[in-house]
KEVEX-938492 format. One line per 8 residues: number of its first residue (from 1); their letters; for each residue x, z, y of N, C-alpha, C. Coordinates in steps of 0.1 Angstrom, whole numbers, plus 5000, padded with zeros to 4 digits. Atoms other than C-alpha are relative to their C-alpha. Layout:
N
NUM) a) X:Z:Y:X:Z:Y:X:Z:Y  ...
//
This chain:
435
1) msgsvprq) 4995:5005:4987:3535:3147:8119:5004:5011:5009  4996:4990:4991:3553:3166:8146:4990:5003:5010  5009:4996:4989:3536:3184:8174:4999:4990:5011  4999:5009:4988:3546:3157:8199:4991:4987:4997  5008:5012:5003:3525:3130:8181:4986:5003:5003  5014:4997:4997:3490:3127:8195:4991:5000:4988  5009:4998:5012:3463:3138:8171:4992:4987:4997  5008:5012:5002:3443:3106:8177:5008:4990:4993
9) ltikqsll) 4991:5010:5007:3473:3085:8166:5001:5004:4986  4999:4995:5014:3476:3106:8135:4988:4996:4992  5012:5004:5007:3440:3100:8126:4999:4985:4998  5000:5015:5001:3443:3063:8133:5009:4995:4988  4990:5003:5011:3474:3061:8110:4994:5003:4987  5005:4996:5013:3457:3080:8082:4988:4990:4996  5011:5009:5003:3426:3057:8084:5005:4987:4995  4994:5012:5004:3447:3026:8083:5007:5001:4986
17) aaistmlv) 4994:4998:5013:3467:3040:8054:4990:5000:4989  5011:4999:5010:3435:3049:8035:4994:4987:4997  5006:5013:5002:3421:3015:8041:5009:4990:4992  4991:5009:5008:3452:2997:8028:5000:5004:4986  5001:4995:5014:3451:3019:7997:4987:4996:4993  5013:5004:5005:3414:3012:7993:5000:4985:4996  4999:5015:5003:3421:2974:7994:5008:4997:4988  4992:5003:5012:3449:2973:7969:4995:5006:4988
25) wgleyydi) 5005:4993:5011:3435:2999:7946:4987:4994:4995  5013:5006:5003:3401:2982:7947:5002:4987:4991  4997:5012:5008:3418:2951:7931:5000:5004:4985  5001:4996:5014:3419:2971:7898:4986:4997:4995  5014:5001:5005:3381:2972:7894:4995:4985:5003  5003:5014:4998:3378:2937:7910:5005:4992:4988  4994:5007:5011:3401:2925:7882:4992:5002:4987  5007:4996:5012:3382:2943:7855:4987:4991:4998
33) ilfaslap) 5013:5007:5001:3348:2927:7863:5003:4985:5000  4997:5015:4999:3363:2893:7872:5005:4995:4987  4994:5005:5013:3383:2890:7840:4989:5000:4989  5011:5000:5009:3352:2901:7820:4991:4988:5002  5009:5011:4997:3331:2874:7837:5007:4987:4996  4994:5013:5002:3357:2847:7833:5007:4998:4987  4993:5000:5013:3370:2855:7798:4997:4987:4992  5003:5012:5007:3351:2826:7782:5007:4987:5006
41) ileiyffp) 4993:5012:4994:3366:2801:7807:5015:5001:4998  4986:4999:5002:3401:2815:7804:5004:4997:4985  4997:5004:5014:3399:2811:7766:5002:4985:4999  4999:5015:5001:3393:2774:7770:5013:4994:5006  4988:5006:4992:3421:2768:7796:5013:5005:4995  4987:4994:5004:3448:2791:7782:5002:5002:4986  4998:4996:5014:3441:2799:7746:4991:4992:4991  5009:5008:5009:3424:2769:7729:5004:5002:4986
49) sksaiisa) 4998:4998:5014:3421:2775:7692:4988:4996:4992  5011:5003:5008:3400:2764:7663:4992:5012:4996  5006:4988:5003:3392:2800:7657:4996:5007:5013  5005:4993:4988:3370:2817:7684:5005:5014:5000  4995:4986:5000:3381:2851:7673:5015:5001:5004  4986:5000:4996:3418:2842:7677:5001:4998:5015  5000:5003:4986:3411:2828:7712:4996:5013:5008  5005:4988:4993:3392:2860:7722:5011:5011:4999
57) ietwgafa) 4989:4990:5001:3420:2882:7709:5011:4997:5009  4989:5004:4991:3446:2863:7728:4997:5002:5014  5004:4999:4987:3426:2863:7759:4999:5015:5004  5000:4986:4997:3419:2900:7758:5013:5007:4999  4986:4995:5000:3455:2906:7749:5006:4999:5014  4995:5002:4987:3463:2892:7783:4995:5011:5010  5006:4989:4992:3439:2917:7799:5006:5013:4997  4995:4987:5004:3452:2946:7779:5015:5002:5004
65) styfvrpi) 4985:4999:4996:3489:2938:7788:5001:5006:5014  4999:4994:4986:3481:2947:7824:5000:5015:4999  5002:4986:5001:3472:2982:7813:5011:5007:4992  4989:4994:5008:3499:2988:7788:5013:5002:5008  4987:4998:4992:3527:2983:7814:4998:5009:5012  5002:4992:4988:3511:3004:7841:5007:5013:5000  4991:4988:4999:3529:3036:7831:5014:4997:5004  4987:5005:4996:3561:3016:7835:5000:4999:5015
73) gamifgwi) 5001:5001:4986:3550:3007:7870:5000:5013:5007  5001:4987:4994:3542:3043:7877:5013:5007:5001  4986:4994:5000:3577:3054:7867:5009:4994:5010  4991:5007:4991:3594:3027:7887:4996:5004:5015  5003:4998:4986:3574:3031:7919:4999:5015:5003  5000:4986:4997:3571:3069:7915:5014:5004:5004  4986:4997:4996:3609:3070:7916:5003:4995:5014  4997:5006:4987:3611:3047:7946:4993:5009:5011
81) gdvhgrra) 5007:4992:4990:3584:3067:7964:5005:5014:5003  4994:4986:4998:3599:3101:7958:5014:5001:5005  4986:5000:4996:3635:3091:7963:5003:4992:5012  4997:5009:4989:3635:3063:7988:4989:4999:5011  5010:5000:4989:3603:3068:8007:4987:4994:4996  5014:5005:5003:3565:3063:8005:4998:4986:5005  5003:5012:4994:3563:3034:8028:5006:4988:4993  4993:5011:5007:3589:3012:8010:4993:4997:4987
89) atiidaal) 5007:5002:5012:3571:3018:7977:4986:4993:5001  5013:5006:4998:3537:3009:7991:5001:4985:5004  4998:5014:4996:3550:2977:8007:5003:4991:4988  4996:5008:5011:3566:2965:7975:4988:4998:4990  5011:5001:5010:3536:2973:7952:4989:4992:5005  5010:5008:4995:3511:2957:7975:5004:4985:4999  4995:5014:5000:3532:2925:7977:5000:4995:4985  5000:5004:5014:3536:2925:7939:4986:4997:4994
97) vglatlsi) 5014:5001:5005:3499:2930:7931:4994:4987:5006  5005:5012:4993:3489:2903:7957:5005:4987:4995  4994:5012:5005:3514:2878:7945:4996:4996:4986  5004:5002:5014:3505:2882:7908:4986:4995:4999  5014:5004:5000:3468:2879:7915:4998:4986:5005  5000:5014:4995:3473:2848:7936:5005:4990:4990  4994:5009:5009:3495:2832:7910:4991:4997:4988  5009:5003:5012:3469:2836:7882:4990:4989:5004
105) gllptytt) 5010:5010:4996:3445:2815:7902:5006:4986:5002  4994:5012:4998:3471:2788:7906:5008:4995:4987  4993:5004:5012:3485:2786:7870:4996:4987:4994  5004:5012:5008:3486:2753:7851:4994:5005:4987  5007:4997:5013:3465:2752:7819:5008:4995:4988  4994:5003:5013:3474:2747:7783:5002:4985:4998  5000:5014:5001:3466:2710:7784:5011:4994:5009  4990:5005:4991:3491:2706:7812:5014:5003:4996
113) vgiaapvl) 4986:4996:5003:3522:2726:7802:5001:5006:4986  4999:4995:5014:3514:2737:7766:5001:5015:5000  4999:4986:5003:3525:2771:7754:5005:5008:5013  4996:4993:4987:3540:2779:7789:4989:5006:5007  5012:4995:4992:3505:2784:7803:4996:5014:4996  5003:4986:5004:3496:2815:7782:5012:5009:5003  4988:4991:4997:3532:2828:7786:5000:5004:5015  5000:4997:4986:3529:2825:7824:4988:5010:5003
121) lytmrmlq) 5012:4991:4998:3494:2842:7823:5004:5014:4996  4996:4987:5004:3508:2871:7803:5010:5006:5010  4990:4995:4991:3537:2874:7827:4994:5005:5013  5006:4996:4987:3516:2875:7858:4991:5012:4998  5008:4988:5003:3492:2900:7842:5009:5012:4999  4991:4988:5001:3521:2923:7834:5006:5004:5014  4995:4997:4987:3536:2920:7869:4989:5007:5008  5012:4994:4993:3501:2928:7883:4999:5014:4995
129) giglggea) 5002:4987:5005:3499:2958:7860:5011:5010:5005  4990:4992:4995:3533:2971:7871:4998:5004:5015  5004:4996:4987:3522:2969:7907:4989:5009:5002  5012:4991:4999:3489:2986:7901:5005:5014:4995  4995:4987:5004:3508:3013:7882:5007:5008:5011  4995:4993:4988:3526:3021:7914:4990:5004:5010  5011:4998:4989:3495:3018:7936:4991:5012:4996  5010:4990:5004:3471:3040:7915:5006:5014:5000
137) gggatwal) 4995:4987:4998:3478:3075:7926:5011:5000:5011  4989:5000:4990:3509:3065:7947:4995:4997:5014  5006:5003:4987:3490:3048:7975:4992:5012:5006  5008:4989:4995:3467:3078:7977:5010:5011:5005  4990:4990:4996:3498:3101:7979:5004:4998:5015  4995:5004:4986:3511:3082:8010:4989:5002:5010  5011:4999:4990:3477:3080:8027:4996:5014:5003  5004:4987:4997:3468:3116:8023:5011:5009:5006
145) eltprnir) 4989:4993:4993:3502:3128:8034:5000:4997:5015  5001:5003:4986:3496:3110:8067:4988:5006:5006  5013:4995:4995:3462:3127:8071:5001:5015:5003  5002:4986:4997:3456:3160:8089:4992:5007:4989  5006:4993:5011:3446:3186:8063:4985:5002:5001  5014:4997:4999:3412:3194:8078:4991:4988:4998  5008:5012:5002:3400:3158:8075:5003:4993:4987  4996:5006:5012:3416:3150:8042:4988:4997:4990
153) pyingvmy) 5011:5003:5009:3384:3153:8021:4992:4988:5005  5007:5012:4995:3367:3127:8044:5008:4987:4998  4991:5012:5001:3396:3103:8045:5001:4996:4985  4999:5002:5014:3399:3107:8007:4988:4992:4995  5012:5007:5005:3363:3096:8002:5000:4985:5004  4999:5014:4996:3369:3065:8023:5009:4992:4992  4990:5007:5008:3400:3056:8004:4995:4997:4986  5004:5002:5014:3385:3061:7969:4988:4990:4999
161) sglswavf) 5012:5010:5001:3354:3040:7978:5004:4986:4997  4995:5014:5003:3376:3009:7974:4997:4996:4986  5003:5003:5014:3371:3011:7937:4986:4995:4998  5014:5003:5002:3334:3010:7939:4995:4988:5009  5002:5012:4993:3333:2985:7967:5004:4987:4992  4995:5011:5009:3352:2963:7943:4990:4996:4989  5010:5002:5010:3326:2968:7916:4988:4992:5006  5011:5006:4994:3298:2958:7939:5003:4986:5004
169) ltsfvtls) 4997:5013:4995:3315:2929:7956:5004:4990:4989  4996:5010:5011:3329:2913:7924:4988:4996:4993  5013:5004:5007:3295:2914:7907:4992:4990:5009  5008:5009:4990:3279:2899:7939:5006:4986:5001  4993:5012:4998:3306:2873:7944:4999:4991:4988  5001:5008:5012:3306:2862:7908:4986:4994:4998  5014:5006:5002:3268:2858:7906:4998:4989:5011  5002:5010:4989:3268:2839:7940:5008:4988:4997
177) aksimres) 4992:5012:5002:3296:2816:7930:4994:4992:4988  5006:5007:5012:3280:2808:7896:4987:4992:5005  5012:5006:4995:3247:2801:7914:5002:4988:5009  4997:5011:4990:3262:2779:7942:5007:4988:4993  4991:5010:5005:3289:2760:7923:4995:4994:4987  5006:5004:5013:3270:2757:7889:5011:4994:4991  4991:5006:5009:3289:2732:7868:5015:5000:5004  4986:5000:4995:3320:2731:7890:5006:5014:5000
185) faiigwri) 4995:4986:5000:3324:2769:7887:5011:5001:4989  4990:4999:5011:3342:2765:7853:5012:4991:5002  4989:5008:4997:3365:2739:7868:5009:5006:5011  4992:4996:4989:3376:2753:7901:4995:5014:5005  5005:4988:4994:3354:2783:7909:5007:5013:4995  4992:4989:5005:3373:2807:7887:5013:5002:5007  4987:5000:4993:3405:2798:7905:4998:5006:5014  5003:4995:4986:3389:2805:7939:4998:5015:5000
193) lfvtgaip) 5002:4985:5000:3379:2840:7928:5013:5008:4998  4987:4993:5002:3414:2849:7917:5008:4999:5013  4992:5002:4987:3430:2834:7949:4994:5009:5011  5005:4991:4990:3406:2852:7972:5002:5014:4997  4998:4986:5003:3412:2884:7953:5013:5005:5006  4987:4996:4994:3447:2884:7968:5000:5003:5014  5001:4998:4986:3434:2885:8003:5001:5015:5004  4999:4986:4997:3428:2923:8003:5015:5006:4999
201) alialiir) 4986:4995:5001:3464:2929:7991:5008:4995:5012  4993:5005:4988:3477:2907:8020:4997:5008:5012  5004:4991:4989:3457:2927:8045:5007:5014:4999  4994:4987:5002:3470:2959:8030:5015:4999:5003  4985:5001:4998:3506:2946:8031:5003:4999:5015  4998:5001:4986:3503:2938:8068:4999:5014:5006  5002:4987:4995:3490:2973:8075:5012:5009:4997  4989:4991:5004:3518:2989:8056:5014:4996:5006
209) lwgsesme) 4988:5004:4993:3545:2968:8072:5001:5006:5014  5000:4993:4987:3534:2983:8105:4997:5015:4999  5004:4986:5002:3526:3017:8090:5012:5009:5002  4990:4989:4998:3545:3050:8093:5004:5006:4987  4995:4992:5012:3566:3069:8068:4993:5013:5000  5006:4987:5001:3551:3101:8056:5010:5011:5006  4992:4990:4994:3564:3129:8079:5002:5012:4990  4999:4989:5010:3557:3154:8051:5011:4997:4990
217) wlervktr) 4989:5003:5009:3581:3136:8028:5013:5000:5007  4988:5000:4993:3607:3131:8055:5005:5015:5003  4996:4986:4997:3607:3168:8064:5005:5007:4987  4995:4994:5013:3610:3178:8027:5013:4995:4996  4987:5005:5003:3639:3155:8022:5011:5006:5009  4990:4995:4990:3656:3168:8054:5004:5015:4996  4997:4986:5002:3653:3205:8043:5004:5002:4986  4997:4997:5014:3656:3202:8005:5007:4989:4992
225) gvvkvpls) 4995:5011:5007:3669:3168:7997:4991:4993:4990  5008:5007:5009:3656:3144:7971:5003:5005:4985  4998:4997:5015:3651:3150:7933:5004:4986:4994  4995:5013:5006:3671:3123:7915:4991:4994:4989  5009:5005:5011:3648:3121:7885:4987:5009:5001  5012:4992:4998:3614:3134:7897:4992:5002:4988  5009:4999:5012:3595:3127:7865:5005:5010:4990  4995:4990:5009:3618:3149:7845:4997:5014:5005
233) vvlsrywm) 5004:4987:4995:3610:3178:7868:4985:5002:4998  5014:4999:5002:3573:3171:7865:4997:5005:4985  5002:4997:5014:3575:3172:7827:5005:5013:4995  4994:4987:5004:3597:3203:7825:4995:5012:5007  5004:4989:4993:3584:3225:7852:4985:5000:5005  5014:5001:4996:3549:3213:7861:4991:4994:4990  5007:5007:5011:3536:3203:7827:4985:5005:4999  5014:4995:5000:3504:3225:7830:4991:4993:5009
241) pfialili) 5008:5008:4991:3490:3209:7861:5000:4985:4996  4999:5014:5005:3502:3175:7847:4990:4998:4989  5010:5002:5011:3481:3180:7816:4986:5001:5005  5013:4999:4994:3451:3191:7837:4996:4987:5007  5002:5013:4994:3455:3159:7857:4996:4989:4990  5002:5010:5010:3456:3138:7826:4986:5001:4994  5013:4998:5007:3425:3154:7810:4988:4997:5009  5011:5003:4990:3403:3153:7841:4998:4985:5002
249) nlgltiyy) 5001:5014:4998:3411:3117:7848:4997:4992:4988  5004:5007:5013:3409:3107:7811:4986:5000:4998  5014:4999:5002:3374:3119:7809:4992:4990:5009  5007:5009:4991:3363:3098:7839:5004:4986:4997  4995:5014:5004:3384:3068:7828:4992:4995:4988  5007:5004:5012:3368:3068:7794:4985:4998:5003  5014:5002:4996:3334:3072:7810:4997:4986:5005  5003:5013:4995:3338:3040:7829:5002:4989:4990
257) yggsgywp) 4997:5011:5009:3355:3018:7803:4991:5001:4987  5008:4999:5012:3337:3032:7772:4986:5000:5002  5014:4999:4998:3304:3038:7788:4993:4988:5006  5006:5012:4993:3298:3008:7810:5009:4988:5001  4991:5011:4999:3329:2986:7809:4997:4988:4991  5002:5011:5009:3317:2967:7779:4985:4995:5000  5014:5003:5000:3280:2964:7788:4997:4985:5002  5003:5015:4999:3281:2927:7799:5000:4993:4987
265) yvmrdiva) 4999:5007:5013:3291:2917:7764:4989:5005:4991  5011:4994:5008:3266:2940:7747:4987:4993:5005  5013:5006:4995:3238:2927:7770:4999:4985:4995  5001:5015:5003:3247:2890:7763:4999:4998:4985  4999:5003:5014:3254:2892:7725:4991:5008:4991  5008:4991:5009:3233:2921:7712:4986:5003:5006  5013:4996:4994:3206:2931:7737:4991:4987:5001  5008:5012:4999:3195:2895:7744:4993:4996:4988
273) pklglppd) 5007:5003:5012:3188:2886:7708:4990:5010:4995  5009:4990:5004:3172:2919:7701:4987:4999:5008  5011:5000:4991:3148:2915:7731:4994:4986:5000  5005:5014:5000:3143:2877:7725:5002:4994:5014  4998:5005:4987:3158:2868:7759:5013:4991:5000  4988:5009:4998:3183:2841:7770:5013:5009:5002  4988:4992:4997:3219:2855:7769:5004:5001:5014  4997:5000:4986:3225:2845:7805:4992:5010:5008
281) kaytwalv) 5008:4991:4992:3196:2865:7817:5004:5015:4997  4995:4986:5003:3208:2897:7799:5013:5002:5006  4987:4998:4994:3243:2891:7811:4999:5002:5015  5002:4998:4985:3231:2887:7847:4995:5014:5003  5006:4987:4998:3211:2919:7843:5011:5011:5000  4989:4991:5000:3243:2937:7834:5008:5000:5013  4993:5001:4988:3260:2924:7865:4992:5006:5012  5009:4994:4990:3230:2934:7886:5001:5016:5000
289) lgmyggig) 4998:4985:5001:3232:2970:7873:5013:5004:5005  4987:4997:4994:3269:2969:7881:5000:5001:5015  5001:5000:4985:3261:2960:7917:4994:5013:5005  5006:4988:4995:3237:2989:7921:5008:5012:4997  4991:4988:5003:3260:3013:7903:5012:5001:5010  4989:5000:4990:3288:3002:7927:4995:5005:5013  5005:4995:4988:3266:3007:7957:4998:5015:5000  5002:4985:5001:3257:3042:7945:5013:5007:5000
297) avigells) 4987:4993:5000:3293:3051:7938:5006:5000:5014  4995:5000:4987:3303:3040:7973:4994:5012:5008  5007:4990:4993:3276:3063:7987:5005:5014:4996  4995:4987:5005:3288:3092:7965:5014:5003:5005  4986:4998:4996:3324:3087:7974:5001:5003:5015  4999:4997:4986:3318:3086:8011:4994:5014:5003  5006:4987:4998:3297:3118:8008:5008:5011:4994  4993:4990:5007:3322:3136:7986:5008:5010:5009
305) gflirlmg) 4993:4992:4991:3342:3149:8015:4991:5012:5006  5009:4990:4995:3312:3168:8028:4997:5010:4989  5002:4991:5011:3305:3183:7994:5012:5009:4997  4988:4992:5002:3341:3194:7990:5001:5011:5011  4999:4990:4990:3340:3211:8024:4989:5011:4999  5011:4991:5001:3307:3227:8016:5001:5010:4988  5000:4992:5013:3313:3239:7980:5014:5003:4994  4987:4999:5006:3350:3236:7973:5002:4990:4989
313) irssfiip) 4996:5011:5010:3368:3213:7948:4994:5002:4987  5005:4998:5014:3357:3230:7916:4985:4996:4999  5015:5003:5000:3319:3228:7924:4998:4985:5002  5002:5014:4997:3323:3193:7937:5003:4991:4987  4998:5006:5014:3335:3183:7901:4988:5004:4991  5009:4995:5011:3311:3205:7881:4986:4995:5002  5014:5003:4998:3277:3198:7897:4997:4986:4997  5004:5014:5003:3276:3160:7897:5003:4996:4986
321) stlmllls) 4997:5005:5013:3294:3156:7864:4991:5007:4989  5010:4993:5009:3270:3181:7847:4987:4992:5000  5012:5008:4999:3241:3161:7860:5001:4986:4993  4997:5012:5007:3257:3129:7847:4999:5002:4985  5000:4997:5014:3261:3145:7813:4985:5001:4995  5014:4998:5004:3224:3155:7812:4992:4987:5000  5008:5012:4998:3211:3121:7824:5004:4988:4992  4995:5012:5007:3233:3098:7804:4992:4994:4989
329) plivylaf) 5007:5007:5011:3212:3093:7773:4988:4992:5005  5012:5008:4994:3181:3083:7794:5005:4988:5007  4996:5012:4992:3201:3060:7816:5006:4989:4991  4996:5011:5009:3218:3042:7787:4988:4993:4993  5012:5006:5006:3185:3037:7770:4993:4991:5009  5007:5009:4990:3168:3023:7801:5008:4987:5002  4992:5012:4997:3197:2999:7807:5000:4991:4988  4999:5009:5012:3199:2986:7771:4986:4994:4996
337) tmnplsiy) 5013:5006:5002:3161:2980:7770:4996:4992:5012  5002:5008:4988:3163:2963:7804:4987:5004:5007  5011:4994:4992:3137:2986:7819:5003:4998:5015  4998:5001:4986:3132:2979:7856:5005:5012:5007  4996:4987:4994:3137:3016:7863:5016:5002:4999  4985:4998:5002:3174:3012:7852:5007:4996:5013  4994:5003:4988:3181:2997:7886:5002:5013:5008  5000:4987:4993:3173:3031:7902:5009:5010:4993
345) tsllmgil) 4991:4990:5007:3190:3051:7875:5015:4996:5001  4987:5004:4998:3221:3030:7879:5005:5004:5013  4996:4996:4986:3221:3037:7916:5003:5015:5000  4998:4986:5000:3217:3074:7909:5013:5004:4992  4988:4997:5008:3244:3075:7882:5013:4996:5008  4989:5004:4992:3267:3056:7906:5003:5011:5011  4998:4989:4990:3262:3083:7933:5006:5012:4994  4995:4988:5006:3269:3111:7909:5015:4997:4995
353) fgltaapq) 4986:5004:5004:3300:3092:7896:5009:5001:5012  4992:4999:4988:3313:3088:7931:5003:5014:5005  4998:4986:4996:3308:3124:7939:5010:5007:4991  4991:4994:5010:3326:3134:7907:5014:4994:5001  4987:5006:5001:3355:3109:7908:5008:5001:5012  4992:5000:4988:3366:3109:7944:5008:5012:5002  4991:4988:4997:3378:3145:7946:5013:5000:4991  4988:5000:5008:3404:3137:7919:5012:4998:5008
361) tlyftsif) 4988:5003:4992:3429:3122:7943:5004:5011:5009  4997:4989:4990:3426:3150:7968:5005:5012:4992  4996:4989:5008:3430:3176:7941:5014:4997:4994  4987:5003:5007:3459:3159:7922:5011:5000:5010  4989:5000:4990:3479:3154:7954:5003:5013:5006  4998:4986:4995:3475:3191:7962:5007:5009:4991  4995:4990:5010:3489:3206:7930:5015:4997:4996  4986:5002:5003:3524:3191:7930:5008:5000:5013
369) pteirwsa) 4992:5000:4988:3552:3196:7955:5004:4986:5005  4998:5014:4994:3561:3167:7979:5011:4992:4993  4989:5008:5005:3594:3158:7963:4998:4993:4986  5003:5006:5013:3578:3149:7929:4986:4995:4999  5015:5002:5000:3542:3142:7939:4997:4986:4996  5004:5014:5004:3542:3104:7936:5002:4998:4985  4997:5002:5014:3558:3104:7902:4989:5007:4991  5010:4992:5008:3534:3131:7889:4987:4994:5000
377) vafgwnin) 5013:5006:4999:3502:3116:7902:4999:4986:4994  5000:5014:5005:3510:3080:7894:5002:4999:4985  4997:5001:5014:3524:3086:7859:4988:5006:4992  5012:4994:5007:3495:3109:7848:4988:4991:5001  5012:5009:4998:3469:3085:7863:5001:4988:4991  4999:5013:5007:3483:3054:7846:5002:5002:4985  5001:4998:5014:3487:3070:7812:4985:4998:4996  5014:5001:5003:3449:3072:7813:4995:4985:5001
385) asigpltt) 5003:5014:4998:3447:3036:7826:5003:4992:4988  4996:5008:5011:3465:3024:7796:4992:5003:4987  5008:4995:5012:3442:3044:7772:4985:4995:5002  5014:5003:4997:3408:3036:7789:4995:4987:4994  5006:5013:5006:3404:2999:7779:4999:5001:4984  5000:4999:5015:3411:3009:7742:4986:5005:4996  5013:4995:5004:3377:3027:7742:4990:4988:5000  5008:5012:5000:3360:2994:7751:5003:4992:4987
393) aallfale) 4997:5007:5012:3379:2977:7723:4995:5006:4988  5005:4992:5012:3370:3004:7698:4985:4998:4998  5014:5002:5001:3333:3000:7706:4996:4986:4996  5002:5014:5003:3334:2962:7705:5003:4998:4985  4996:5002:5014:3352:2964:7671:4989:5006:4991  5010:4994:5008:3325:2988:7658:4987:4992:5000  5011:5009:5000:3298:2964:7669:5002:4988:4992  4997:5012:5007:3315:2934:7654:4999:5002:4985
401) yspsspfm) 4999:4997:5014:3319:2950:7620:4989:5010:4995  5010:4991:5003:3288:2971:7620:4991:4995:4988  5009:5004:5011:3269:2970:7586:4985:5002:5003  5014:4997:4996:3237:2983:7603:4997:4993:5013  5005:5006:4988:3219:2976:7635:5010:5001:5012  4991:5000:4989:3244:2966:7663:4994:5006:5012  5007:4995:4988:3217:2974:7689:5000:5015:5001  5001:4985:5000:3214:3010:7678:5014:5006:5002
409) iaiygsvi) 4986:4995:4998:3252:3014:7676:5004:4998:5015  4997:5001:4986:3255:3000:7711:4994:5011:5009  5006:4989:4993:3231:3026:7724:5007:5013:4997  4994:4987:5004:3245:3056:7704:5014:5000:5004  4985:5000:4996:3281:3045:7710:5002:5003:5014  4999:4998:4986:3276:3044:7747:4997:5014:5004  5004:4987:4997:3258:3077:7748:5011:5010:4996  4990:4990:5005:3284:3095:7726:5013:4999:5009
417) mvmgallv) 4988:5002:4992:3313:3079:7746:4999:5007:5014  5003:4995:4986:3298:3088:7780:5000:5016:5000  5001:4985:5000:3289:3124:7770:5013:5006:4996  4987:4995:5004:3322:3130:7752:5010:5000:5011  4990:5002:4989:3342:3117:7782:4997:5011:5011  5003:4990:4990:3323:3140:7806:5003:5014:4996  4996:4987:5005:3328:3170:7784:5015:5002:5001  4986:4999:4998:3365:3163:7784:5004:5004:5014
425) algslirv) 4997:4997:4986:3365:3163:7822:4996:5014:5004  5005:4987:4996:3344:3194:7825:5008:5011:4993  4992:4990:5007:3364:3213:7799:5014:5002:5007  4987:4999:4993:3396:3205:7819:4999:5008:5013  5002:4993:4987:3381:3222:7850:5004:5014:4999  4996:4986:5002:3391:3255:7835:5013:5003:5007  4987:4998:4994:3426:3249:7848:5000:4997:5015  5000:5004:4986:3414:3238:7883:4999:5012:5009
433) rey) 5001:4990:4990:3421:3261:7912:4993:4994:5012  5006:5006:4988:3404:3257:7946:5010:4993:5008  4991:5007:4991:3418:3232:7970:5001:5008:5013
//
């Protein structure tokens, strides 16, 4: 901002921008948990088949399609954001994500329109993915450019906490809706959850319609002009920081998807029979752990700004991620044996994850010049988003066709995936300079 703009107004604008990004970006994790919870219902309404395996594959194909197209969304909105302005890009992607999420809750079913129902579902999922591809990384670029440098670590923590708020709230809302609606949940409850999921995107859209353009971007365009194909510049001249971005984020993405993203299924189908418990009880336990993990992550993300200012960006990555690496075998074991202590360890792991993950956006937006920043951050981030769910699929495939004990494979698979992912992130820190 220019010197004539009051400092208080600048802080207000940065907070509103951060909140809008928090809301839209949070829909990513809201969608993950919501889809995982509703997959059996969606199979019935959109993919009826005599084969349960085929129905499951078709259902999870709809989920995966969202992630496969996200790099495309990153390229489209990265170009819009770098060439035509941050505000325009954020408005369009918030509208697209909100409209697609709302539409999923209103779609007709297979019994009503036949094959058109799954086709429409896939279409809406891909549109949602394109919008999220622009938002992930891009919304953070806009919000942080509106923020005074001395408070960016704190605003960044607020913004990133949207992902973990979504984890907590989705688990809580899903459990509450199932408890209150009971039999009617499978009829109308799932639709309500998708429709209400569009509300955060609507709020974000309103904020952005009244928001400001990034003065940092405007000044750079005025002095140096725009780069017509920003992604080509990223890949040709800034490939080293781009690779560092991918590897750091890939480690944390795999940690989430491969380490905990598939736990509800493992709890229901493998842990419950092993422990002699009803499947619903084990599944509910997984959602409860997700709630506590989400609360912990919010705490960690909100505290991350203080850790960054105290220790610097490198230490703010290394310390919590190393603790996660050391504690992960114990935490996985306690969770899969449904030990009551796992509530507290999930809370602790959530705090450490929040402290580790939140600095990503602050660091990534600091290592690329303004004229190519949106394209670089969004494209690198969404390459990982398209890879992450494959780790969950790989683990589920290993469990399905395991010749030995699926319970032990579930434990060892999670531990190996979590520790391997954290080692990738830690190893990538060699390339990290101080913020």
